[in-house]
N, C-alpha and C positions, 0 to 999 in steps of 0.2 A: 504493500500500500504506500509506504514511504517513497519507494522508487518511482511509482506511478505519479504520485503527487509532485515529486521533484521534477520529473520529465514535463508534466503539464505546466508547472510553474516556470520552468526554463523556456518552454516554447512561448508562453505568454510574455515573458520579459523580452525575449528575442524579437517577437513581433512588435511589441511596443517601441523598442529601440529603432527597429526598421521603419516604423510608421513616422516617428519624429525625424529620422534622418531623411526619409523620402520627402517629407513636407518641406524641410529646410533646403534640400538640394533640387527640388522639382523646378523652382523658378530659375535656378542657375542652369539646369540642364536644358530648359526651354530656351534660355538666352543663348547658350552655346549652339544649340540646334539651329536657331534662327540666323545667327551670325555665319554658321557654316553654309547654310543654304545660300546666303547672299554672296559669300566668297566663291562658292562653286559656280554660281551663275556668271560671275565675272570671268572665272577661269574658262568656262565653256564658251563664252563670247570670243575670247582671245584664240583658243584652240580651233574653233570652227572657222574663224576668219583666216587663220593661218593654213588650214586644210585646203581652202580654195585658192591659195596663192602659190606661185612657183618660187618657193624659198630655196636658195642655193647656198647660203652661208652656213658652214658646218657648225659653228659655235651657236648660232641662232637655232639651228635644228636640234642641237642637243638640249638647249634651254627649253625649247618647246616640248621636247620629249619628256623632260623632267616634270614640266608643268602638267602635261597630259597624264603622266603616271600618278602625280599627286591628286589630280582631279578624279581619276578612277578610284583611288583609295578613299577619297572623301565620299564619293557616292556609295561605295561599298559599305563603309562604316555607318553612314547615315541610314541607308536602307536596312542594314543589319539591326541597328538600334530601333528603327520603326517597326519592322515586320517580323523580326525573329526574336527580339529581346523579350517581349511580353509572354510569348508562347513558351520560350525556354524557362522563364522564371516560374510560370504556372506549373509546368511539369516538375521543375526542381522543387517547388514548394510542397507539392504532393508527396514527393519522395522523402523530403526532410520531415514532414509531418508524420508519415508512416514510421520512419526510423526512430523518431523521438518517443513514440509510445512504448518502445521496447528498450530504450537505451538506459544506461546507468550513469550518464554523464552529469556533471555538475552544471547548474543553470548558467553559471558564468561563462561556460565554454561556448554558449550560443550567442555570445555578445556580438561576434562578427559572423553572422550566418552566411550560408552560400549565396543567398539573394543579395545581401549587402556587398559581399566581395565582388560578385559578378557585376552589380550596378556600378561600383566604384571603378572596376576595370574598364568597362565599356565607356564610362564617362571620361576616364583618363585618356583613352584612345581617341575619343572625339576631340578632346582638347589638343592633343598632339597633332592630329590631322589638321585642325583649324589653324594652329600656330604655323605649321610647315607651309600650308597652302597660302596663308595670308602673307608670309614672308616672300614667297615666290611671286605673288601678285605685285607686291611693292617693288620688287626688283625687276619687274617686266616693263617698266615705263619706257625705257629706251627701246626695248624690243618692239613694243607696240608702234612707236614712231617710225622705226625702220621698216616695219611690216608693210606699211602703206606704199613703200617704194617698189615692192615686188608686184609683177603683173598678175592679174587674175587668170586662172586656168578655166574656170567656168563659174556660172552664177550658182549661188547656193540654192538648193531646192527648198520648198516650203517646210518640210519636216526632215529632221536629222536622220530618221530611219531610212529614208530614201537614199540619202548620201551613203550611209554605212552599207546598205544592201547592194549598191552599185559601184563601190570603190574599194580599194584595198585598205584593210583596217590596220592602222598603227604600224605602218612600214615606211614612213616618210624618211627617216634617217637612213635606213638601209638602201632605199631607192636612190637617194642622192649620193651615197657612197659608191654604188655601182656606176652611176652616171658619171661621177667625177673620175673614176678609173678609166672609163671608156673614152672620155674626152681629153684626158691628159696626154701629153706628148713625152715620149721617152727619147732622150738624146742618144741612147745606145741601143736603138731598136734592132740594129743589124746583129748585135752580139747576143741578145737574150730575148726570148719570147716573153710577152707580158701575159700572165695568166692570173685570173681571179677565181679562187674556189668559193662556192657558196654551199655550206653544209647545214644540215638540219634533219630532224626525224621526218618520217613519212607524213604526208598531208599537212605539212607546216606552211607551205606556200612558196616553195622554191621556184617552181615553174611559173607561178602567178607573178612573182617578183620580176623574173626575167621578161615575161610578156609585157608587163607594164613599163619596164625600162625601154624595151624595144619599140613601144608605141610612142614614146616621147619624141617630140619634133626635133629636139637637139640631136638625138641618136639617129633618127631617120635622115637628117641632113648630113650627118658626119660619115656614116657608113653607106656604101653603095650596095652592099650585098650581105645577107645573113644566111648562114648555113647551120642547120640543126643536125647533130649526130647523137646517136643513142647507143645503148649496150649492143644492139644488133649490129651496128656498123663496125664495132670493134671486134666482135666475134667473127664476122665474115671478112675481116681485114679490108674493109672498104674505108680506108682511113680518111680519104679526102678526095673530093671531086669538084671541079669547076667546069662550067658555070653551075649555078644553083640547080640542084636536081629537082625536077618536077615531082610534086607529091612528097617532098622531103618533110615538110611541116605545113600542111594545108591549114592548120588552125591559126597560124600566124599570118594574118592578112596584111601585115605592115612591111613585109619583105620587099626590097627593090631588086632589080635585075640589070643594072647598068654593067657594061662590060669591064670598065676600069674604075678603080677607086679603092678605098679602104674596105677591108673585109672583117666581119665579126663572126666568130664560130662559137656556137653554143653546144656544149657537150653535156648531155644528161645521162648519168649512169646511176644505177641503184646502189651498188656497193663500191668496191675498190677497183682500181685500174692497174693492171700489171705494168711493171717498169718497161718490159719489152714492147708492149702494145703502145705505151705512151711515147717511147722514143721513136717508134716507127711513125706515129702520127705527127710528132714535132718535126721530124726530118722531112716528111711529105709537105708539111705546112710551110716550112722555110723555102722549099723549092717552088711552091705554087703561089706565093703571095709577095706583095710589095710592102713597102714601109707603112706603118700605121695600123697593121692588123692586130686584133685582140682576140683573146680566148676567155670564155667563161665556162667553168665546169661545175656542175651541181651534183651532189650525191648525199646519201644518208650517212656515209662512212666518213669519219674524221681523218682517215688515212690520206685522203686526197689533199689535205691541207699542205702536205709537203710539196705539192706541185705548184703552189702559189708563188708569185714573185713580188707582189705588192700588198701583202696582207690577206686576210680571210674575212668573209661575211658569214656570221653564224646566226641562223634563225632558230628561235625557240617559240614554244607555244606562249600565248599571252598569259599574264599573271591572272590570278583569280579575280582581282579587282577589275582589270581591264576586260576580262571575259564577261563578268557580270554586267558591266556597262554596255558591252556589245549585245549580249543576250537580252538584257532589259529593254534596250532601245528598239531592237527588232521585234520583240514579242509584243510590246504595247503599242508600237507605231506612233500615231498621233494622239493616242489616249494617254492621259496623265495617270501614272501608277498610283499617285497619292489618293486618287478618287476610288481606287480599288485595292485597299490594303490587304484583303484576304487573298486576292489573286496574286498580288506582288509577293506575299509571303510564300505562296506555293511555287511561284516562279523562282524564288531564291533557292528553295530546296531542290527543285528540278535542276537548276544550274549547278548546284554543288554535286549532283550525282554524275555529271559529265566529267569524269576524273581527268581526262587528258586535255580538256579545254580546246578541243578541235573546233575551228570556226565552221567547218562543213557540218559537223554534228549540231552546232548551235543554230545554223541556218535551217536545218531540217526540223529541229524541234520547235524553233521560234515560229516558223511558218505554220506548223500544225496548230499551235496554241492560238496564234493570231487569227487563223481562219475559223477557229471554233471558240470564240470568245464567250465561253459559258462556264460558270463556276462548277456545275455538275460534271461537265466533260473534263475540266482540268483536274477535278478530284479523282476521276477514274484514271486519268493518265498518271497522276502522281502515285496513286496506290499501285497501279500496274508496274511502273518503273521501279518503285521501291522494292516490291516483292521479287520481280524478275532479276534485278541486279544482285540482290542479296543471295538468291538461290544460285545464280551463276557464279558468284564468288565462292559460295560454299562448295559447289560441285567442281569447278575448274580452277579456283584459286586466283583468277584474274578477272579484271573488269572487261565486259564485252566490248566497250569502246576501245580499250587498249589493243585487244586482239584484232578488231577491224582495222585499226590504224596501222598495224604491222602486217596487214594483208594475210592473216592467218585464219584458218577455219574457225568460224564463230557460230554458236548456236543462239538463234533468236526465237522469240515467242510472239504469237498473235494475242492481242489484248482481248479479243472476243472469244478466243478459244482457250483450251487448257493445255496441260503438258503434252497431251497426245498430238497437238498441232504445232509443236516446235519445228522449226526448219533450219537448215544448215546453210550458211553462207561460206562457200568453199573457194571463191575466187572474186577478185575485183579488177576492173580495168576501166579505162576512160576512152570516150570517143569524142570526136570534134562535133561542133554544133551542126556541121553539114552532113554528118552521118546519121543514119536512122537510129533511134533510141527505142527501148521497150515502151509499150503503152501502159504497163502496170508500174505503179510507183511504190516506193517503200511504205508510204502512208496507207495505200490501198490494202497492202498485205498485213501490216502490223496493227494498224488502228481501224481499218475498214472491214468490209465484208467479203473481200476477194479471197478465195480459198483455192490456190493452185495446187497441183500435185505433180510429182515427179521432178524432173529438171526444168528450171525456168529462169528467166532473167527479169530483174526489176531495176527501175531507175531510182537510185537513191537521192540524187540531187542534180539539178541543172544549174550550173554556175552562170551568174549574170555579169561576171567580170572576165577580162582576158585571162587565160586563153579560151574561155567559154567551153570548158569541158562538160560532158555529160558523164557522171559517175555511175557506174553500173555494177550490180552484184549478180553473180551467178549462184543460184541457190538450188537446193534439193529438199523436197518434203516427201516423206514416204507415205504412200497410201495406207489408210488404216487397215484395209483388208489384207494387204501384203504383210503388214506388221503382225497381224493376228495369225496369218498362215506361218510366218517364220517362227513365231513364238510357240505355236502348236507343234511345228516340226522339231524344234529344239527340245521340247518336253518329251516327245515320243522317242527321241534318240538318246535321252538321258539314261545313264546306267546307275541303278540304285544298288549300293553295296548291301 
């Protein structure tokens, strides 16, 4: 009885202290939240204005990149505080209350409950983000003045989600680094080939970055011809050929075909390149080109960095804060997330489930939620993803997005079906926008009513930015009758000791 009374008294004291602390800090938290919203708006104005201009100064690009990163962190913390904070505390409170009824602890040990600690931690993070972002805004006065001197590339669309859906996200610094390499002049071009490696994991945007660089007017005016080589060319020892081979890269519509002038060669390989093959390629390259030719090689393997002559461009997946900003913007479109706090909370949880932060996966999921802007449907999607991902982790030990991103066989599930309707993605490839694409989409199979059987292809995503790839999965789903027959056959052949 004494232990129970002690526990109840301790909980009452802890809740009373939490109540007074929350009352004292509530106005302060609201003030920090209001100030952070104001500073975030100013940061968004600067970054969006810079996105539409052709900024070439490397120092300014780095400053903009830092400001953009701080802005992403600010929105992430603010939305976490708004949409996740209360739900987490409610669940935490229930767990604490249940444990208090059985504990033997002293009432004073509950002075700093989990709720108070969590609130203090989140509030401290909000203050840190506000201070950091506010300092960057104050330091950006000169940058804003110089920003006006750079020409506009295009007019800003009415909504930011239109810009993000049709432009390369968060790659301004890398784009200008590659362009700077291509436009630079090497005084010793006869002695050494200029090679720039671009490395990064699968589906991180290496081909997209190269396509955007080659579409830039400065590059189109500087190089008269662009040749694309792949793993297939190296295996068949078709090291180099001039003029530009017809059909070499039909997806790149910005190639020119003048007979004389500078040459740019893009080499896309999945893994490593043998030293023998690379030496043959370089030897052929020197014999066939004049001064001013450049080489860009892209790969998932870090081993190709040894081929570079002027540094390396390394691409990584966006941070969790940047990914949330991208996903949030595309999902809600022109709708204000603050007007739909419950949907925003579910969107944050769905975003956190996409472990590898792939922008292709973000586009696929965001388009599904935006086209079905209904809380009951979002609840179904959230519940489905939560259960499916957890079962996949328990069974295979890896996240399904990670397996898909590495082009490894992956087991997916239909939302409307059960475990008997799992299907296997055993291959991925991409086609150009000019080639025929499957009529069945990933949404139709996973979230819709389409029930294919046997071997089939589905369109996972149709990219709206260069090089305008259609990403296709080759899949297999076993017919239930075939499954039952195989199960019966295996049972009949089983030997019982």
